[in-house]
MARKE-817904 format. One record per atom (N, C-alpha, C): residue in one letter; z, x, y; chain; atom name. Coordinates in steps of 0.001 Angstrom, whole numbers, plus 500000, padded with zeros to 6 digits. Atoms other than C-alpha are relative to their C-alpha. Layout:
<atoms>
+------+--------+--------+--------+-------+------+
| rest |     c3 |     c1 |     c2 | kette | atom |
+------+--------+--------+--------+-------+------+
|    a |      Z |      X |      Y |     A |   CA |
...
+------+--------+--------+--------+-------+------+
</atoms>
This chain:
<atoms>
+------+--------+--------+--------+-------+------+
| rest |     c3 |     c1 |     c2 | kette | atom |
+------+--------+--------+--------+-------+------+
|    m | 499623 | 500063 | 498771 |     A |    N |
|    m | 199260 | 527051 | 819784 |     A |   CA |
|    m | 501461 | 498704 | 500084 |     A |    C |
|    v | 498726 | 500723 | 499906 |     A |    N |
|    v | 202712 | 525712 | 820764 |     A |   CA |
|    v | 499950 | 498656 | 500600 |     A |    C |
|    v | 500295 | 501368 | 499336 |     A |    N |
|    v | 203062 | 522008 | 821401 |     A |   CA |
|    v | 501352 | 499710 | 500268 |     A |    C |
|    r | 498586 | 500418 | 499686 |     A |    N |
|    r | 206175 | 520739 | 823189 |     A |   CA |
|    r | 500064 | 498416 | 499705 |     A |    C |
|    s | 499546 | 501545 | 500418 |     A |    N |
|    s | 208157 | 517521 | 822436 |     A |   CA |
|    s | 499428 | 498922 | 500654 |     A |    C |
|    k | 500434 | 501578 | 499035 |     A |    N |
|    k | 207242 | 513969 | 823565 |     A |   CA |
|    k | 500598 | 500018 | 500957 |     A |    C |
|    r | 499166 | 499978 | 499058 |     A |    N |
|    r | 210082 | 514283 | 825497 |     A |   CA |
|    r | 499771 | 501112 | 501230 |     A |    C |
|    e | 500320 | 499101 | 498944 |     A |    N |
|    e | 209118 | 517392 | 827311 |     A |   CA |
|    e | 498588 | 499601 | 500838 |     A |    C |
|    l | 501355 | 500401 | 499321 |     A |    N |
|    l | 205534 | 516207 | 827943 |     A |   CA |
|    l | 500462 | 498686 | 500787 |     A |    C |
|    g | 499457 | 501211 | 499189 |     A |    N |
|    g | 207108 | 512819 | 829206 |     A |   CA |
|    g | 500760 | 500450 | 501163 |     A |    C |
|    q | 499164 | 499402 | 498715 |     A |    N |
|    q | 209262 | 514754 | 831826 |     A |   CA |
|    q | 499125 | 500617 | 500794 |     A |    C |
|    l | 501074 | 499300 | 499059 |     A |    N |
|    l | 206235 | 516879 | 832939 |     A |   CA |
|    l | 499243 | 498774 | 500625 |     A |    C |
|    l | 500638 | 501137 | 499208 |     A |    N |
|    l | 204433 | 513407 | 833682 |     A |   CA |
|    l | 500829 | 499349 | 500910 |     A |    C |
|    l | 499040 | 500614 | 498972 |     A |    N |
|    l | 207472 | 512001 | 835496 |     A |   CA |
|    l | 500221 | 501075 | 500946 |     A |    C |
|    d | 499747 | 498964 | 498915 |     A |    N |
|    d | 207915 | 515256 | 837505 |     A |   CA |
|    d | 498857 | 500152 | 500662 |     A |    C |
|    n | 500978 | 500048 | 499163 |     A |    N |
|    n | 204363 | 515076 | 838435 |     A |   CA |
|    n | 499202 | 498884 | 500197 |     A |    C |
|    q | 500636 | 501282 | 499588 |     A |    N |
|    q | 203690 | 511616 | 839759 |     A |   CA |
|    q | 499223 | 500197 | 501101 |     A |    C |
|    d | 501387 | 499547 | 498937 |     A |    N |
|    d | 201456 | 513022 | 842486 |     A |   CA |
|    d | 498752 | 499919 | 499415 |     A |    C |
|    l | 501335 | 499667 | 500630 |     A |    N |
|    l | 198931 | 513552 | 839901 |     A |   CA |
|    l | 499679 | 498331 | 499439 |     A |    C |
|    f | 500352 | 501222 | 500383 |     A |    N |
|    f | 199021 | 509601 | 838906 |     A |   CA |
|    f | 498664 | 499441 | 500912 |     A |    C |
|    r | 501316 | 500611 | 499501 |     A |    N |
|    r | 195591 | 508096 | 839787 |     A |   CA |
|    r | 499673 | 498403 | 499503 |     A |    C |
|    s | 500486 | 501229 | 500236 |     A |    N |
|    s | 194773 | 505203 | 837796 |     A |   CA |
|    s | 500655 | 499131 | 498730 |     A |    C |
|    g | 499302 | 500508 | 501536 |     A |    N |
|    g | 196343 | 504956 | 834131 |     A |   CA |
|    g | 500800 | 501509 | 499470 |     A |    C |
|    l | 499173 | 499007 | 500924 |     A |    N |
|    l | 198327 | 506955 | 831620 |     A |   CA |
|    l | 499244 | 501270 | 499583 |     A |    C |
|    c | 501047 | 498768 | 500621 |     A |    N |
|    c | 195105 | 508817 | 830218 |     A |   CA |
|    c | 499540 | 500819 | 500889 |     A |    C |
|    n | 500494 | 499176 | 498961 |     A |    N |
|    n | 194031 | 510099 | 833561 |     A |   CA |
|    n | 500930 | 500913 | 500415 |     A |    C |
|    w | 498628 | 499177 | 499477 |     A |    N |
|    w | 197693 | 511100 | 834550 |     A |   CA |
|    w | 500164 | 501120 | 499011 |     A |    C |
|    a | 499957 | 498874 | 500821 |     A |    N |
|    a | 197697 | 513318 | 831248 |     A |   CA |
|    a | 498895 | 500845 | 500178 |     A |    C |
|    g | 501175 | 499301 | 499658 |     A |    N |
|    g | 194198 | 514383 | 832029 |     A |   CA |
|    g | 500270 | 500896 | 501261 |     A |    C |
|    n | 499661 | 499482 | 498855 |     A |    N |
|    n | 195296 | 515388 | 835405 |     A |   CA |
|    n | 500990 | 501367 | 499786 |     A |    C |
|    l | 499286 | 498790 | 500295 |     A |    N |
|    l | 198237 | 517587 | 833931 |     A |   CA |
|    l | 499452 | 500862 | 499218 |     A |    C |
|    h | 500621 | 499165 | 500945 |     A |    N |
|    h | 195934 | 519274 | 831629 |     A |   CA |
|    h | 498607 | 500888 | 500813 |     A |    C |
|    s | 501223 | 499599 | 499502 |     A |    N |
|    s | 192730 | 519554 | 833790 |     A |   CA |
|    s | 500327 | 500744 | 501532 |     A |    C |
|    f | 499744 | 499882 | 498597 |     A |    N |
|    f | 194104 | 519727 | 837460 |     A |   CA |
|    f | 501118 | 501023 | 500062 |     A |    C |
|    r | 498782 | 498952 | 500037 |     A |    N |
|    r | 197413 | 521758 | 836938 |     A |   CA |
|    r | 500078 | 501080 | 498995 |     A |    C |
|    g | 500003 | 499043 | 500937 |     A |    N |
|    g | 197001 | 523429 | 833867 |     A |   CA |
|    g | 501302 | 500109 | 499319 |     A |    C |
|    l | 498499 | 500035 | 500504 |     A |    N |
|    l | 200635 | 522259 | 832898 |     A |   CA |
|    l | 500141 | 499778 | 498550 |     A |    C |
|    i | 500091 | 500271 | 501253 |     A |    N |
|    i | 199616 | 521117 | 829385 |     A |   CA |
|    i | 498758 | 500683 | 499363 |     A |    C |
|    n | 501304 | 499475 | 500615 |     A |    N |
|    n | 197375 | 522691 | 826963 |     A |   CA |
|    n | 499152 | 498801 | 499526 |     A |    C |
|    e | 501184 | 501011 | 500577 |     A |    N |
|    e | 194406 | 520916 | 824785 |     A |   CA |
|    e | 500827 | 499032 | 499159 |     A |    C |
|    d | 499568 | 500711 | 501382 |     A |    N |
|    d | 196523 | 520119 | 821767 |     A |   CA |
|    d | 501274 | 498997 | 500823 |     A |    C |
|    e | 498886 | 500753 | 499373 |     A |    N |
|    e | 199571 | 518485 | 824170 |     A |   CA |
|    e | 499162 | 498815 | 500704 |     A |    C |
|    y | 500994 | 501091 | 499236 |     A |    N |
|    y | 196724 | 516485 | 826116 |     A |   CA |
|    y | 499536 | 498749 | 498765 |     A |    C |
|    i | 500480 | 500774 | 501197 |     A |    N |
|    i | 195444 | 515258 | 822634 |     A |   CA |
|    i | 501127 | 499392 | 499548 |     A |    C |
|    l | 498848 | 500933 | 500341 |     A |    N |
|    l | 199041 | 514387 | 821498 |     A |   CA |
|    l | 500471 | 498873 | 500890 |     A |    C |
|    l | 499719 | 501104 | 499022 |     A |    N |
|    l | 199596 | 512364 | 824636 |     A |   CA |
|    l | 499118 | 499005 | 499906 |     A |    C |
|    l | 500858 | 500982 | 500244 |     A |    N |
|    l | 196626 | 510522 | 824251 |     A |   CA |
|    l | 500026 | 499141 | 498855 |     A |    C |
|    e | 499700 | 500536 | 501278 |     A |    N |
|    e | 197437 | 509729 | 820663 |     A |   CA |
|    e | 501330 | 498875 | 499979 |     A |    C |
|    l | 499024 | 500827 | 499910 |     A |    N |
|    l | 200666 | 508660 | 821607 |     A |   CA |
|    l | 499909 | 498798 | 500736 |     A |    C |
|    i | 500300 | 501302 | 498830 |     A |    N |
|    i | 199450 | 506258 | 824621 |     A |   CA |
|    i | 499414 | 499099 | 498880 |     A |    C |
|    s | 500656 | 500894 | 500536 |     A |    N |
|    s | 197240 | 504815 | 822024 |     A |   CA |
|    s | 500925 | 499181 | 498776 |     A |    C |
|    s | 499070 | 500859 | 501356 |     A |    N |
|    s | 200071 | 504100 | 818958 |     A |   CA |
|    s | 500882 | 499362 | 500539 |     A |    C |
|    k | 498831 | 500815 | 499097 |     A |    N |
|    k | 202505 | 502893 | 821617 |     A |   CA |
|    k | 499499 | 499042 | 500727 |     A |    C |
|    r | 500639 | 500915 | 498892 |     A |    N |
|    r | 200430 | 500333 | 823328 |     A |   CA |
|    r | 501043 | 498776 | 500061 |     A |    C |
|    p | 499264 | 501125 | 499585 |     A |    N |
|    p | 202401 | 497477 | 824795 |     A |   CA |
|    p | 499803 | 498902 | 499004 |     A |    C |
|    s | 500142 | 501164 | 501163 |     A |    N |
|    s | 203135 | 494497 | 822250 |     A |   CA |
|    s | 498888 | 499117 | 500688 |     A |    C |
|    f | 501096 | 500725 | 499544 |     A |    N |
|    f | 200931 | 492271 | 824705 |     A |   CA |
|    f | 498730 | 500306 | 500134 |     A |    C |
|    i | 501436 | 499740 | 499988 |     A |    N |
|    i | 197880 | 494304 | 824364 |     A |   CA |
|    i | 499381 | 500062 | 498532 |     A |    C |
|    p | 500473 | 500398 | 501135 |     A |    N |
|    p | 195904 | 493081 | 821375 |     A |   CA |
|    p | 499332 | 501449 | 499569 |     A |    C |
|    l | 500522 | 498676 | 500359 |     A |    N |
|    l | 194824 | 496190 | 819059 |     A |   CA |
|    l | 498378 | 499913 | 500171 |     A |    C |
|    l | 501647 | 499667 | 499848 |     A |    N |
|    l | 191177 | 497446 | 820136 |     A |   CA |
|    l | 499561 | 501104 | 499512 |     A |    C |
|    n | 500788 | 498964 | 500463 |     A |    N |
|    n | 188837 | 499572 | 818193 |     A |   CA |
|    n | 499962 | 500989 | 500703 |     A |    C |
|    n | 500478 | 498908 | 499238 |     A |    N |
|    n | 188418 | 503003 | 819234 |     A |   CA |
|    n | 500453 | 500019 | 501570 |     A |    C |
|    i | 499718 | 499867 | 498656 |     A |    N |
|    i | 190523 | 503041 | 822436 |     A |   CA |
|    i | 500310 | 501475 | 499975 |     A |    C |
|    y | 500176 | 498640 | 499950 |     A |    N |
|    y | 191106 | 506723 | 821659 |     A |   CA |
|    y | 498885 | 500431 | 498988 |     A |    C |
|    n | 501061 | 499426 | 501012 |     A |    N |
|    n | 188282 | 508645 | 820213 |     A |   CA |
|    n | 499942 | 501260 | 499867 |     A |    C |
|    p | 499532 | 498437 | 500346 |     A |    N |
|    p | 189352 | 511946 | 818537 |     A |   CA |
|    p | 498729 | 500850 | 499900 |     A |    C |
|    d | 501280 | 499118 | 500036 |     A |    N |
|    d | 185647 | 513127 | 818413 |     A |   CA |
|    d | 499880 | 500302 | 501631 |     A |    C |
|    r | 500289 | 499612 | 498574 |     A |    N |
|    r | 185278 | 512811 | 822294 |     A |   CA |
|    r | 501363 | 500672 | 500549 |     A |    C |
|    k | 498733 | 499308 | 499338 |     A |    N |
|    k | 188954 | 513890 | 822882 |     A |   CA |
|    k | 500293 | 499354 | 501311 |     A |    C |
|    k | 499785 | 500896 | 498856 |     A |    N |
|    k | 189345 | 510971 | 825350 |     A |   CA |
|    k | 499824 | 498618 | 499819 |     A |    C |
|    y | 500267 | 501507 | 500143 |     A |    N |
|    y | 189811 | 507316 | 825916 |     A |   CA |
|    y | 498795 | 499281 | 500521 |     A |    C |
|    n | 500569 | 500919 | 499098 |     A |    N |
|    n | 187606 | 504723 | 826706 |     A |   CA |
|    n | 500634 | 499303 | 500724 |     A |    C |
|    s | 499338 | 500620 | 498840 |     A |    N |
|    s | 188392 | 502751 | 829513 |     A |   CA |
|    s | 500721 | 498726 | 499930 |     A |    C |
|    v | 498939 | 500961 | 500203 |     A |    N |
|    v | 191175 | 500552 | 828909 |     A |   CA |
|    v | 501166 | 500041 | 500593 |     A |    C |
|    f | 498431 | 499808 | 499137 |     A |    N |
|    f | 194290 | 500003 | 830967 |     A |   CA |
|    f | 500749 | 498855 | 499487 |     A |    C |
|    y | 499169 | 500791 | 500594 |     A |    N |
|    y | 197184 | 498410 | 829651 |     A |   CA |
|    y | 500657 | 499235 | 501037 |     A |    C |
|    w | 499766 | 500778 | 498750 |     A |    N |
|    w | 198249 | 497389 | 833081 |     A |   CA |
|    w | 499261 | 500088 | 501206 |     A |    C |
|    d | 500930 | 499961 | 498757 |     A |    N |
|    d | 196902 | 496988 | 836594 |     A |   CA |
|    d | 499598 | 501567 | 500283 |     A |    C |
|    q | 500494 | 498508 | 499632 |     A |    N |
|    q | 194680 | 500177 | 837370 |     A |   CA |
|    q | 500614 | 500238 | 501197 |     A |    C |
|    g | 499486 | 499431 | 498575 |     A |    N |
|    g | 196606 | 502346 | 839937 |     A |   CA |
|    g | 501719 | 499451 | 500054 |     A |    C |
|    c | 498270 | 500281 | 499914 |     A |    N |
|    c | 200335 | 500611 | 839310 |     A |   CA |
|    c | 500817 | 500967 | 499055 |     A |    C |
|    i | 498917 | 498714 | 500785 |     A |    N |
|    i | 202808 | 503411 | 838337 |     A |   CA |
|    i | 501126 | 499501 | 499344 |     A |    C |
|    k | 498716 | 500061 | 500377 |     A |    N |
|    k | 205910 | 501655 | 837825 |     A |   CA |
|    k | 499800 | 499378 | 498265 |     A |    C |
|    p | 499629 | 500186 | 501444 |     A |    N |
|    p | 205151 | 499927 | 834451 |     A |   CA |
|    p | 499825 | 501215 | 499108 |     A |    C |
|    r | 500379 | 498830 | 500667 |     A |    N |
|    r | 203678 | 503261 | 833207 |     A |   CA |
|    r | 501506 | 500983 | 499932 |     A |    C |
|    i | 498641 | 499180 | 500000 |     A |    N |
|    i | 207052 | 505200 | 834256 |     A |   CA |
|    i | 500885 | 499426 | 498984 |     A |    C |
|    k | 499357 | 500553 | 500751 |     A |    N |
|    k | 208774 | 502435 | 832195 |     A |   CA |
|    k | 499760 | 500275 | 498354 |     A |    C |
|    w | 500698 | 499476 | 501415 |     A |    N |
|    w | 206586 | 503227 | 829177 |     A |   CA |
|    w | 500554 | 501197 | 499684 |     A |    C |
|    i | 499646 | 498525 | 500162 |     A |    N |
|    i | 207208 | 506758 | 829449 |     A |   CA |
|    i | 501501 | 500287 | 499504 |     A |    C |
|    k | 498395 | 499700 | 499917 |     A |    N |
|    k | 210978 | 506549 | 829600 |     A |   CA |
|    k | 500219 | 499213 | 498733 |     A |    C |
|    k | 499468 | 500899 | 501392 |     A |    N |
|    k | 211108 | 503884 | 826373 |     A |   CA |
|    k | 499226 | 500796 | 498983 |     A |    C |
|    h | 500650 | 499448 | 501046 |     A |    N |
|    h | 208370 | 505807 | 824390 |     A |   CA |
|    h | 500122 | 501383 | 499682 |     A |    C |
|    l | 500293 | 498550 | 500238 |     A |    N |
|    l | 208395 | 509542 | 825255 |     A |   CA |
|    l | 501518 | 500664 | 500176 |     A |    C |
|    m | 498667 | 499356 | 499728 |     A |    N |
|    m | 212054 | 510075 | 826622 |     A |   CA |
|    m | 501158 | 499742 | 499174 |     A |    C |
|    k | 498948 | 500081 | 501446 |     A |    N |
|    k | 213980 | 508760 | 823294 |     A |   CA |
|    k | 500595 | 501214 | 499486 |     A |    C |
+------+--------+--------+--------+-------+------+
</atoms>
């Protein structure tokens, strides 16, 4: 299955801000589940990137991303529902 670049996936997130509800993981999930804009491999890639590029003020937590369940445990890096820091994160980590 073809997997788009992280830049392309970041642009899809930015282009679909109406799908944002609570956090980055949920936003990626909505691209996958509600709109079918990304495939399963791209969804997993986004979850892995979110886990590996966590903000420096967030301590390393075990099993934030559970690859066996292909989803995140409920961990929010920023206030739930606040999109601005997430857009900044996307631009910094996915749009380079």
